[in-house]
VONULUM-307624 format. One record per residue: x, y, z of N, C-alpha, C, O in turn; chain; residue in three letters. Coordinates in steps of 0.1 Angstrom, whole numbers, padded with zeros to 4 digits, m for minus. Layout:
<sites>
X	Y	Z	X	Y	Z	X	Y	Z	X	Y	Z	A	ALA
...
</sites>
This chain:
<sites>
0931	0916	0920	0931	0931	0921	0934	0936	0935	0931	0947	0939	A	UNK
0940	0927	0943	0944	0931	0957	0953	0943	0956	0962	0944	0948	A	UNK
0951	0952	0966	0960	0964	0967	0955	0977	0960	0959	0988	0964	A	UNK
0946	0975	0951	0941	0987	0944	0934	0997	0953	0936	1009	0952	A	UNK
0926	0991	0962	0918	1000	0971	0927	1008	0980	0926	1020	0982	A	UNK
0938	1001	0985	0947	1008	0993	0954	1019	0985	0956	1030	0990	A	UNK
0958	1016	0973	0965	1026	0965	0956	1038	0962	0960	1049	0963	A	UNK
0943	1035	0959	0934	1046	0956	0932	1055	0968	0932	1067	0967	A	UNK
0931	1049	0980	0930	1057	0992	0942	1066	0994	0941	1077	0998	A	UNK
0954	1060	0992	0966	1068	0993	0966	1080	0984	0968	1092	0988	A	UNK
0962	1078	0971	0962	1088	0961	0951	1099	0965	0953	1111	0963	A	UNK
0939	1094	0969	0929	1103	0972	0932	1113	0983	0929	1125	0983	A	UNK
0939	1108	0993	0943	1116	1004	0952	1127	0999	0951	1139	1003	A	UNK
0962	1124	0991	0971	1133	0986	0964	1144	0977	0967	1156	0978	A	UNK
0955	1139	0968	0949	1148	0959	0940	1158	0967	0939	1170	0963	A	UNK
0933	1153	0977	0924	1162	0985	0933	1173	0992	0929	1184	0993	A	UNK
0944	1168	0997	0953	1178	1004	0958	1188	0994	0959	1200	0997	A	UNK
0962	1183	0983	0968	1192	0972	0957	1202	0968	0960	1214	0967	A	UNK
0945	1198	0966	0934	1206	0962	0931	1217	0972	0929	1229	0969	A	UNK
0932	1213	0985	0929	1223	0996	0940	1234	0996	0937	1245	1000	A	UNK
0952	1231	0992	0962	1241	0991	0963	1248	0978	0972	1256	0976	A	UNK
0955	1244	0969	0955	1250	0956	0967	1245	0947	0971	1252	0938	A	UNK
0973	1234	0951	0985	1229	0945	0982	1221	0933	0990	1221	0923	A	UNK
0971	1213	0933	0970	1203	0922	0969	1209	0908	0974	1203	0899	A	UNK
0962	1221	0907	0961	1227	0894	0974	1232	0889	0977	1232	0877	A	UNK
0983	1237	0899	0996	1241	0895	1004	1229	0890	1012	1231	0880	A	UNK
1003	1218	0897	1010	1206	0893	1006	1202	0879	1015	1199	0870	A	UNK
0993	1201	0877	0988	1197	0864	0992	1207	0853	0995	1203	0842	A	UNK
0991	1220	0856	0995	1230	0846	1009	1229	0841	1012	1230	0830	A	UNK
1018	1226	0851	1032	1224	0847	1034	1211	0838	1041	1211	0829	A	UNK
1026	1201	0842	1027	1188	0834	1022	1191	0820	1028	1186	0810	A	UNK
1011	1198	0819	1006	1201	0805	1016	1209	0797	1019	1206	0786	A	UNK
1023	1219	0803	1032	1227	0796	1044	1219	0791	1048	1220	0779	A	UNK
1049	1210	0799	1060	1201	0795	1056	1191	0784	1063	1189	0775	A	UNK
1044	1186	0786	1039	1176	0776	1037	1183	0762	1040	1177	0752	A	UNK
1032	1195	0762	1030	1203	0750	1044	1205	0743	1045	1204	0731	A	UNK
1053	1209	0751	1067	1212	0746	1073	1199	0739	1079	1200	0729	A	UNK
1070	1188	0746	1076	1175	0741	1069	1169	0729	1076	1163	0720	A	UNK
1056	1171	0728	1048	1164	0718	1038	1172	0711	1031	1166	0702	A	UNK
1037	1185	0713	1027	1193	0706	1014	1194	0713	1012	1187	0723	A	UNK
1005	1204	0709	0993	1207	0716	0981	1199	0713	0970	1202	0719	A	UNK
0982	1189	0705	0970	1181	0701	0970	1168	0709	0978	1160	0706	A	UNK
0961	1167	0718	0960	1154	0726	0958	1142	0718	0963	1131	0722	A	UNK
0952	1143	0707	0950	1131	0698	0963	1126	0692	0963	1114	0688	A	UNK
0973	1135	0692	0986	1131	0686	0997	1131	0696	1008	1129	0693	A	UNK
0993	1133	0709	1003	1134	0720	0998	1126	0732	0990	1131	0740	A	UNK
1002	1114	0732	0997	1105	0743	0999	1110	0757	0990	1110	0765	A	UNK
1011	1116	0759	1014	1121	0773	1004	1132	0776	0999	1133	0788	A	UNK
1001	1141	0767	0992	1152	0769	0978	1147	0772	0971	1152	0780	A	UNK
0974	1137	0764	0961	1131	0765	0959	1125	0780	0948	1127	0785	A	UNK
0969	1119	0785	0968	1113	0798	0967	1124	0809	0960	1123	0819	A	UNK
0974	1135	0807	0974	1146	0816	0960	1153	0816	0955	1157	0826	A	UNK
0955	1155	0804	0942	1161	0802	0931	1153	0810	0922	1158	0816	A	UNK
0932	1139	0808	0923	1130	0816	0924	1133	0831	0914	1133	0838	A	UNK
0936	1133	0835	0939	1136	0850	0933	1149	0854	0927	1150	0865	A	UNK
0935	1159	0845	0930	1173	0849	0915	1173	0850	0909	1178	0860	A	UNK
0908	1166	0841	0893	1165	0841	0889	1158	0854	0879	1162	0860	A	UNK
0896	1147	0857	0892	1139	0869	0894	1147	0881	0887	1144	0892	A	UNK
0902	1157	0881	0905	1166	0893	0896	1179	0892	0899	1188	0899	A	UNK
0886	1178	0883	0877	1190	0882	0884	1203	0877	0879	1213	0881	A	UNK
0894	1201	0869	0900	1213	0863	0891	1218	0852	0888	1210	0843	A	UNK
0887	1230	0852	0877	1235	0841	0883	1233	0827	0895	1235	0825	A	UNK
0874	1230	0818	0879	1228	0804	0886	1241	0799	0896	1239	0791	A	UNK
0880	1252	0802	0887	1265	0797	0901	1266	0803	0910	1271	0796	A	UNK
0903	1262	0815	0916	1263	0821	0926	1253	0814	0937	1257	0812	A	UNK
0921	1241	0811	0929	1232	0804	0933	1237	0790	0945	1237	0786	A	UNK
0923	1242	0783	0925	1247	0770	0935	1259	0770	0944	1260	0762	A	UNK
0933	1268	0780	0942	1280	0781	0956	1275	0784	0966	1281	0779	A	UNK
0958	1265	0793	0971	1260	0796	0978	1254	0784	0990	1256	0782	A	UNK
0971	1247	0776	0976	1241	0764	0980	1252	0754	0991	1252	0748	A	UNK
0971	1262	0752	0974	1273	0743	0986	1281	0747	0995	1285	0739	A	UNK
0987	1284	0760	0998	1292	0766	1011	1284	0764	1021	1290	0760	A	UNK
1011	1271	0766	1023	1263	0765	1027	1263	0750	1039	1263	0747	A	UNK
1018	1262	0741	1021	1261	0727	1027	1274	0721	1035	1273	0712	A	UNK
1024	1285	0728	1029	1298	0723	1040	1303	0731	1044	1315	0730	A	UNK
1045	1295	0740	1055	1300	0750	1068	1291	0750	1066	1279	0748	A	UNK
1079	1297	0752	1091	1289	0754	1095	1288	0768	1107	1284	0771	A	UNK
1086	1292	0777	1090	1292	0791	1092	1278	0798	1098	1277	0808	A	UNK
1088	1268	0791	1090	1254	0797	1103	1248	0792	1106	1236	0796	A	UNK
1111	1255	0784	1123	1249	0778	1132	1243	0789	1139	1233	0786	A	UNK
1133	1250	0800	1143	1245	0810	1137	1234	0820	1145	1229	0827	A	UNK
1125	1231	0819	1119	1221	0828	1122	1207	0822	1121	1205	0810	A	UNK
1125	1198	0831	1127	1184	0827	1121	1174	0837	1120	1178	0849	A	UNK
1117	1163	0832	1112	1152	0841	1123	1145	0848	1133	1140	0841	A	UNK
1122	1143	0861	1133	1135	0868	1125	1125	0877	1115	1129	0883	A	UNK
1131	1114	0879	1125	1104	0889	1136	1100	0899	1147	1097	0895	A	UNK
1132	1099	0911	1141	1095	0922	1134	1083	0929	1122	1082	0930	A	UNK
1143	1074	0933	1138	1062	0940	1146	1060	0953	1157	1064	0955	A	UNK
1139	1054	0963	1146	1052	0976	1138	1044	0985	1127	1038	0982	A	UNK
1143	1043	0998	1136	1035	1008	1133	1044	1020	1140	1053	1024	A	UNK
1121	1041	1025	1117	1047	1038	1120	1037	1049	1127	1027	1047	A	UNK
1114	1039	1061	1116	1029	1072	1111	1015	1069	1102	1014	1062	A	UNK
1119	1006	1075	1115	0991	1073	1114	0987	1059	1106	0978	1055	A	UNK
1122	0993	1050	1123	0989	1036	1111	0993	1027	1110	0987	1016	A	UNK
1103	1002	1032	1092	1007	1023	1098	1013	1011	1109	1020	1011	A	UNK
1092	1011	1000	1097	1016	0987	1090	1029	0983	1077	1031	0984	A	UNK
1097	1039	0978	1092	1052	0975	1097	1057	0961	1109	1056	0959	A	UNK
1088	1061	0953	1092	1067	0940	1087	1081	0939	1076	1084	0943	A	UNK
1096	1090	0935	1093	1105	0934	1095	1109	0920	1106	1108	0914	A	UNK
1084	1115	0914	1085	1121	0901	1084	1136	0902	1075	1141	0909	A	UNK
1093	1143	0895	1094	1157	0896	1096	1164	0883	1100	1157	0873	A	UNK
1092	1176	0882	1095	1185	0870	1103	1196	0876	1099	1203	0885	A	UNK
1115	1198	0870	1124	1208	0876	1132	1216	0866	1134	1211	0855	A	UNK
1136	1228	0870	1145	1236	0861	1158	1237	0868	1167	1244	0863	A	UNK
1160	1229	0879	1173	1228	0886	1175	1215	0892	1170	1213	0903	A	UNK
1181	1206	0885	1183	1192	0890	1190	1192	0904	1186	1184	0913	A	UNK
1200	1200	0906	1208	1200	0918	1199	1203	0930	1199	1197	0940	A	UNK
1190	1214	0928	1181	1218	0939	1172	1207	0942	1170	1203	0954	A	UNK
1165	1201	0932	1155	1191	0934	1161	1179	0941	1155	1173	0950	A	UNK
1172	1174	0935	1179	1162	0941	1182	1164	0956	1180	1155	0964	A	UNK
1187	1176	0959	1191	1179	0973	1179	1179	0982	1179	1174	0993	A	UNK
1168	1185	0977	1156	1186	0985	1150	1172	0987	1145	1168	0998	A	UNK
1150	1164	0977	1144	1150	0978	1153	1142	0987	1148	1134	0996	A	UNK
1166	1143	0986	1175	1135	0994	1173	1140	1009	1174	1131	1018	A	UNK
1171	1153	1011	1169	1157	1025	1156	1152	1031	1156	1149	1043	A	UNK
1146	1151	1022	1133	1146	1027	1135	1131	1032	1130	1127	1042	A	UNK
1142	1123	1024	1144	1109	1027	1152	1109	1040	1149	1101	1050	A	UNK
1163	1117	1041	1172	1117	1053	1165	1120	1066	1167	1114	1076	A	UNK
1156	1131	1065	1149	1135	1077	1139	1125	1082	1135	1126	1094	A	UNK
1135	1116	1074	1126	1105	1078	1134	1092	1080	1128	1081	1079	A	UNK
1147	1093	1081	1155	1081	1083	1155	1071	1071	1156	1059	1073	A	UNK
1152	1077	1059	1152	1069	1047	1165	1072	1039	1174	1079	1044	A	UNK
1166	1067	1027	1177	1070	1019	1174	1068	1004	1166	1059	1000	A	UNK
1179	1077	0996	1177	1076	0982	1186	1065	0977	1197	1062	0982	A	UNK
1181	1058	0966	1189	1047	0960	1192	1050	0945	1188	1061	0940	A	UNK
1197	1040	0939	1200	1042	0925	1188	1040	0917	1178	1034	0921	A	UNK
1188	1045	0904	1176	1043	0895	1173	1028	0893	1182	1020	0890	A	UNK
1161	1025	0896	1157	1011	0894	1157	1003	0907	1153	0991	0907	A	UNK
1161	1009	0918	1162	1001	0930	1149	0997	0936	1148	0987	0943	A	UNK
1138	1004	0933	1125	1000	0938	1114	1000	0928	1103	0994	0930	A	UNK
1117	1006	0916	1106	1007	0906	1102	0993	0901	1090	0992	0896	A	UNK
1110	0983	0902	1106	0969	0898	1095	0964	0907	1089	0954	0904	A	UNK
1093	0970	0919	1082	0966	0928	1069	0972	0924	1059	0969	0931	A	UNK
1068	0980	0914	1056	0987	0910	1053	0983	0895	1062	0980	0887	A	UNK
1040	0984	0892	1035	0982	0878	1029	0996	0873	1021	1002	0880	A	UNK
1034	1000	0861	1028	1012	0855	1014	1008	0849	1014	0999	0840	A	UNK
1004	1015	0853	0990	1011	0848	0982	1024	0847	0984	1034	0854	A	UNK
0972	1024	0838	0962	1034	0839	0952	1030	0850	0948	1018	0850	A	UNK
0948	1039	0858	0938	1036	0869	0927	1046	0869	0929	1058	0870	A	UNK
0915	1041	0867	0903	1050	0868	0895	1045	0880	0891	1034	0881	A	UNK
0892	1055	0888	0884	1052	0900	0870	1058	0899	0869	1071	0897	A	UNK
0860	1050	0899	0846	1055	0898	0839	1056	0911	0840	1046	0919	A	UNK
0833	1067	0915	0827	1069	0928	0814	1061	0928	0804	1064	0920	A	UNK
0813	1051	0937	0801	1043	0938	0788	1051	0941	0777	1049	0936	A	UNK
0790	1060	0950	0778	1068	0955	0772	1076	0944	0759	1078	0944	A	UNK
0780	1080	0934	0774	1089	0924	0771	1081	0911	0766	1086	0901	A	UNK
0774	1068	0911	0772	1059	0900	0759	1052	0901	0756	1045	0910	A	UNK
0750	1054	0890	0737	1047	0890	0737	1033	0885	0727	1026	0885	A	UNK
0748	1029	0879	0749	1016	0872	0753	1005	0882	0760	1008	0892	A	UNK
0749	0993	0879	0753	0982	0887	0768	0978	0884	0773	0982	0873	A	UNK
0774	0971	0893	0788	0967	0892	0791	0959	0879	0800	0962	0871	A	UNK
0782	0950	0875	0784	0942	0863	0783	0950	0851	0790	0948	0841	A	UNK
0774	0960	0851	0773	0969	0839	0786	0978	0837	0791	0979	0826	A	UNK
0791	0983	0849	0804	0991	0848	0815	0982	0843	0823	0986	0835	A	UNK
0816	0970	0848	0826	0961	0845	0826	0958	0830	0836	0958	0823	A	UNK
0814	0954	0824	0813	0951	0810	0817	0963	0802	0823	0962	0791	A	UNK
0812	0975	0806	0815	0987	0799	0830	0990	0798	0835	0993	0788	A	UNK
0837	0987	0809	0851	0990	0810	0859	0979	0802	0868	0983	0794	A	UNK
0855	0967	0803	0862	0956	0795	0860	0958	0780	0869	0956	0772	A	UNK
0848	0962	0777	0845	0964	0762	0853	0976	0757	0856	0976	0745	A	UNK
0856	0985	0766	0864	0997	0761	0879	0994	0760	0886	1002	0755	A	UNK
0883	0982	0765	0897	0979	0764	0904	0978	0777	0917	0977	0777	A	UNK
0897	0979	0789	0904	0978	0802	0909	0964	0804	0905	0954	0798	A	UNK
0920	0963	0812	0926	0951	0816	0918	0944	0827	0916	0931	0827	A	UNK
0914	0951	0837	0907	0945	0848	0898	0955	0855	0898	0967	0853	A	UNK
0889	0949	0864	0879	0957	0871	0879	0951	0885	0879	0939	0888	A	UNK
0877	0961	0895	0876	0957	0909	0865	0964	0916	0863	0976	0914	A	UNK
0856	0957	0923	0845	0963	0930	0849	0964	0945	0849	0955	0952	A	UNK
0853	0977	0948	0857	0980	0962	0846	0985	0970	0835	0987	0966	A	UNK
0849	0988	0983	0839	0992	0992	0831	1005	0988	0819	1005	0989	A	UNK
0839	1015	0983	0832	1027	0980	0835	1032	0965	0832	1043	0961	A	UNK
0841	1023	0957	0845	1026	0944	0846	1014	0935	0847	1003	0939	A	UNK
0845	1017	0922	0849	1007	0912	0862	1012	0906	0864	1023	0903	A	UNK
0872	1002	0905	0885	1006	0901	0888	0998	0888	0888	0986	0888	A	UNK
0892	1005	0878	0894	1000	0865	0909	1002	0861	0914	1013	0862	A	UNK
0916	0991	0857	0930	0993	0853	0931	0990	0838	0924	0982	0833	A	UNK
0941	0997	0832	0944	0995	0818	0959	0995	0816	0966	0998	0825	A	UNK
0963	0990	0804	0976	0991	0800	0979	1006	0798	0969	1013	0794	A	UNK
0991	1011	0801	0993	1026	0799	0989	1031	0786	0983	1042	0785	A	UNK
0992	1024	0775	0989	1029	0762	0974	1029	0759	0970	1037	0750	A	UNK
0967	1021	0766	0952	1020	0763	0944	1030	0772	0932	1032	0770	A	UNK
0951	1037	0781	0944	1045	0790	0935	1056	0784	0924	1058	0787	A	UNK
0941	1064	0774	0933	1075	0768	0920	1070	0762	0909	1076	0763	A	UNK
0921	1059	0754	0909	1054	0747	0899	1049	0757	0887	1051	0756	A	UNK
0903	1042	0768	0894	1037	0778	0887	1048	0785	0875	1049	0788	A	UNK
0896	1058	0789	0890	1070	0796	0880	1077	0787	0869	1081	0792	A	UNK
0883	1079	0774	0873	1086	0765	0860	1078	0764	0849	1084	0765	A	UNK
0861	1065	0763	0849	1057	0762	0841	1058	0774	0828	1059	0773	A	UNK
0847	1057	0786	0839	1058	0799	0834	1072	0801	0823	1073	0807	A	UNK
0841	1082	0797	0837	1096	0798	0824	1098	0790	0815	1105	0795	A	UNK
0823	1092	0778	0811	1093	0770	0799	1087	0776	0788	1090	0773	A	UNK
0802	1077	0786	0791	1070	0793	0787	1078	0806	0779	1074	0814	A	UNK
0794	1089	0808	0791	1098	0819	0794	1091	0833	0786	1094	0842	A	UNK
0804	1082	0833	0807	1076	0846	0814	1087	0855	0822	1094	0851	A	UNK
0809	1088	0868	0815	1098	0877	0829	1093	0882	0829	1084	0891	A	UNK
0839	1099	0877	0853	1095	0881	0858	1103	0892	0858	1115	0892	A	UNK
0863	1096	0902	0870	1102	0913	0884	1106	0910	0890	1116	0914	A	UNK
0891	1097	0901	0904	1100	0897	0906	1092	0884	0900	1082	0881	A	UNK
0916	1097	0876	0919	1090	0863	0933	1094	0859	0935	1106	0857	A	UNK
0942	1085	0858	0956	1088	0855	0964	1075	0852	0960	1064	0856	A	UNK
0975	1077	0845	0985	1067	0844	0994	1068	0856	0999	1079	0859	A	UNK
0996	1057	0864	1002	1058	0877	1010	1045	0880	1012	1036	0871	A	UNK
1016	1045	0891	1024	1033	0896	1017	1026	0907	1015	1032	0917	A	UNK
1014	1013	0905	1007	1005	0915	1016	0995	0921	1022	0987	0914	A	UNK
1018	0995	0934	1026	0986	0941	1022	0971	0939	1010	0969	0939	A	UNK
1031	0962	0937	1028	0948	0936	1025	0942	0949	1016	0933	0950	A	UNK
1031	0947	0960	1028	0943	0973	1029	0955	0982	1035	0965	0979	A	UNK
1024	0954	0994	1024	0965	1004	1031	0961	1017	1032	0949	1020	A	UNK
1037	0971	1023	1044	0969	1036	1036	0975	1047	1032	0986	1046	A	UNK
1034	0967	1058	1027	0972	1070	1037	0977	1080	1046	0969	1083	A	UNK
1036	0989	1085	1044	0994	1096	1037	0993	1109	1026	0998	1110	A	UNK
1043	0987	1118	1037	0985	1132	1043	0994	1142	1037	0997	1152	A	UNK
1055	0999	1140	1062	1008	1149	1057	1022	1147	1057	1028	1136	A	UNK
1053	1029	1158	1048	1043	1158	1060	1052	1153	1057	1062	1146	A	UNK
1072	1048	1156	1083	1056	1152	1085	1055	1137	1088	1065	1130	A	UNK
1083	1043	1131	1084	1042	1117	1073	1049	1110	1076	1055	1099	A	UNK
1061	1049	1115	1050	1056	1109	1053	1071	1109	1050	1078	1099	A	UNK
1058	1076	1120	1062	1091	1121	1072	1094	1110	1072	1104	1104	A	UNK
1082	1085	1109	1093	1088	1099	1088	1088	1085	1092	1097	1077	A	UNK
1080	1078	1081	1075	1078	1067	1066	1090	1064	1066	1095	1053	A	UNK
1058	1093	1074	1049	1105	1072	1057	1118	1071	1054	1127	1064	A	UNK
1069	1118	1078	1078	1130	1077	1083	1131	1062	1083	1142	1056	A	UNK
1087	1119	1057	1092	1119	1043	1082	1124	1033	1084	1132	1025	A	UNK
1070	1118	1035	1059	1121	1025	1054	1135	1026	1051	1142	1016	A	UNK
1054	1141	1038	1050	1155	1040	1060	1164	1034	1056	1174	1027	A	UNK
1073	1162	1036	1083	1170	1030	1083	1170	1015	1084	1180	1008	A	UNK
1081	1158	1009	1080	1157	0995	1067	1164	0990	1068	1170	0979	A	UNK
1056	1163	0997	1044	1169	0992	1045	1185	0992	1039	1191	0984	A	UNK
1054	1190	1001	1055	1204	1002	1065	1210	0992	1065	1222	0989	A	UNK
1072	1201	0985	1082	1206	0975	1075	1209	0962	1068	1200	0956	A	UNK
1076	1221	0957	1069	1225	0945	1074	1218	0932	1066	1217	0923	A	UNK
1086	1212	0933	1091	1205	0921	1085	1191	0920	1085	1185	0909	A	UNK
1080	1186	0931	1075	1172	0932	1061	1171	0926	1052	1178	0930	A	UNK
1060	1163	0916	1047	1161	0910	1039	1149	0915	1027	1151	0918	A	UNK
1045	1138	0917	1039	1126	0922	1048	1119	0932	1060	1118	0930	A	UNK
1042	1112	0942	1049	1104	0951	1042	1090	0951	1030	1090	0954	A	UNK
1048	1079	0949	1042	1066	0950	1050	1058	0961	1062	1059	0962	A	UNK
1043	1050	0969	1049	1042	0979	1041	1029	0981	1030	1028	0977	A	UNK
1047	1020	0988	1040	1007	0990	1037	1005	1005	1036	0994	1010	A	UNK
1036	1016	1013	1032	1015	1027	1017	1014	1027	1009	1021	1021	A	UNK
1012	1003	1035	0998	1001	1037	0994	1009	1049	0997	1006	1060	A	UNK
0987	1020	1046	0983	1030	1057	0971	1025	1065	0969	1030	1076	A	UNK
0964	1015	1060	0952	1011	1067	0955	1001	1078	0946	0996	1085	A	UNK
</sites>
């Protein structure tokens, strides 16, 4: 389970920053709209929507807001022009970066993402150039401070629900699942009232890259900051070990 704690820390930093700017709900709302358009408004019959609803709840998005977002999307054609796009590339010293976006203008988004890479001395690559370095997994992070159960109890609960693996980290329990199993595992653990810090289907690096040069660190932070500021960008994954 090496690497999960580093990954969770990276994700938590981004999510807290997004929440402070009021961006995370906007991101999730757009994801809900596109998922409803693609597969319908019923999470039980729409796997993509089910995973996004889980993510929304883990980010403390109110149930009424989630419900209203789904209903609005079901009765609106406004999401027709949005499409999912993924970009891959390299940051300094060969760090791998994956960018997932929802856009109504591919040319604009591609240009902005390319500019972000370029300003941090990185470069966009062809589809598949770095994604093979990541594994798609469901990842549920349980806050240790708020969890009254022992590690063994959480582990057995997770494995019984269908999780692939369990990791006892310094301040969290981290549960991984196959992508298709994520909604069922999430639902089972939610019924047990486990305090989740995050829950989503995500990309986990197989290995991490350590940057020792201050210049390289400045450059990759420049790339990540510019991508984070782009309204079209939904998620950014990388294999830089920030610790």
